[in-house]
C-alpha positions in Angstrom: 54.2 2.2 37.1 54.3 5.4 36.5 52.4 7.9 35.2 54.3 9.6 31.5 52.9 12.3 29.6 54.2 11.3 25.6 54.3 15.3 24.1 55.1 16.0 20.0 58.6 15.8 19.0 60.7 18.3 17.2 60.0 17.9 13.1 62.7 18.8 12.2 64.7 22.6 10.9 62.5 22.4 8.1 59.0 21.1 8.9 58.8 23.7 11.9 56.6 23.6 14.8 53.0 22.0 14.5 51.1 19.8 12.7 48.2 18.1 12.5 47.0 14.8 13.4 45.7 13.0 10.4 45.4 9.6 12.4 45.6 8.2 15.2 46.6 4.8 16.5 46.3 3.5 19.9 43.0 4.2 21.8 43.0 3.7 26.1 44.2 0.6 27.4 46.7 -0.5 24.9 49.3 -1.6 25.5 51.8 -0.3 23.7 56.1 -1.3 22.5 58.9 1.3 22.5 58.5 2.7 18.7 55.3 1.9 18.0 53.3 4.3 16.2 50.8 6.8 18.4 50.2 9.5 15.8 50.2 10.3 12.5 50.9 13.3 11.7 51.1 16.0 8.3 52.6 19.3 7.7 52.7 21.5 4.6 56.8 19.8 4.0 55.8 15.5 4.8 53.6 12.9 6.9 55.5 10.6 9.4 54.0 8.6 12.2 55.0 9.7 15.9 56.8 6.4 17.9 56.5 5.4 20.9 58.6 7.0 23.3 59.2 4.1 26.2 56.7 0.9 26.5 53.5 1.1 28.5 49.9 0.8 28.4 47.8 4.1 26.5 45.6 5.5 29.7 44.7 9.2 27.6 44.8 10.6 24.0 44.5 13.4 24.2 44.6 14.6 20.6 41.9 14.4 17.9 42.0 13.7 13.9 42.3 16.7 12.5 43.6 18.7 15.7 47.1 21.4 14.9 49.5 20.1 17.9 52.6 22.6 18.3 56.2 20.9 19.4 56.9 19.7 23.5 52.6 19.6 23.3 51.2 16.9 24.8 49.4 14.0 22.7 49.1 11.5 25.5 49.7 9.6 28.4 50.2 5.3 29.7 51.7 4.0 32.8 54.9 2.8 32.6 
């Protein structure tokens, strides 16, 4: 297994470069599939989920509910 860091992806042209974490779906030790929801994020224009880009096991969650996260910022670590 290899370590992999998941970062907040681009939010799209209209959404800006940061969003607030409204809900964390995963905990350390959780197994996730590709496209499984990791976080729910909110901007002033939209609410959206951040899907897992890979299948694996969550080892660390680096953000919490209420945190403001910038595009490209690490949000969790996983073993793939």
